[in-house]
N, C-alpha and C positions, 0 to 999 in steps of 0.2 A: 881573557874575558873576565869581567868583574862578576861577582857572585849574583847580583840582582839581574844583570843582563842574562846570565846563564839561566837563572830561574824563570825569567820572562820567556826565554826561548823554549825552555822545557815545557812551560805551560801552553805555549802556542802549538808545539808539536803534539802534546797529548790531546789538546782540544781538537786538532785536526784529525787525529786518529779516532777520537770519539765520534766526531761528525761523520767520518767515513763509515764507521761501523753502524751507526744509526741509519744512515742512508741505505746501507746494504740490507738492514733488517726491515725496513719499512715495507717493501713489496711483500715479504712473507707475512707481515702483520696484516696487511690489507687483504691477502688471500684468506687468512684465518677469520678475519672479521666478516668477509663476505660469506664464507661457509656457515658461520654462526648465525648471521642475520637471515640467510636463506632458509635455515632450518626452522626459524620462527615464523616466517611468512609463507603460509600455505594457500594464499588466495589464488595464485596461478594454477596450482594443482586442483583446487576446487572448481575453478572455472572450466578447466580442461575436462574434468570428470562430468560436469553438468552438460557440456556440449556433447560429449560422447553418449551420455544417457539419452539426451534429446534426439540425437541422430538415430540411435537404436530404436527408440519409441516411434519415431517417424517411419522407419523401415517396417516395424511391426504393424503399424497402422495401415500402411500401404498394402502389405501382404494380407491383412485381415479383410480389407475392403475388396480384394480381388476374388 
């Protein structure tokens, strides 16, 4: 095999390995990103707390009227 052909083949093989390793790492990166982004977004927690407080106040109001 000539030197340039061997070099091209080596580059193809290393690129293939690099792509495989990147594809294998992407799901873990997505999980890390989701956990980081969810720690910044507290809107669902705030909505849930507000609904629980409203339900509690409604129950207290019903009990005080009885």
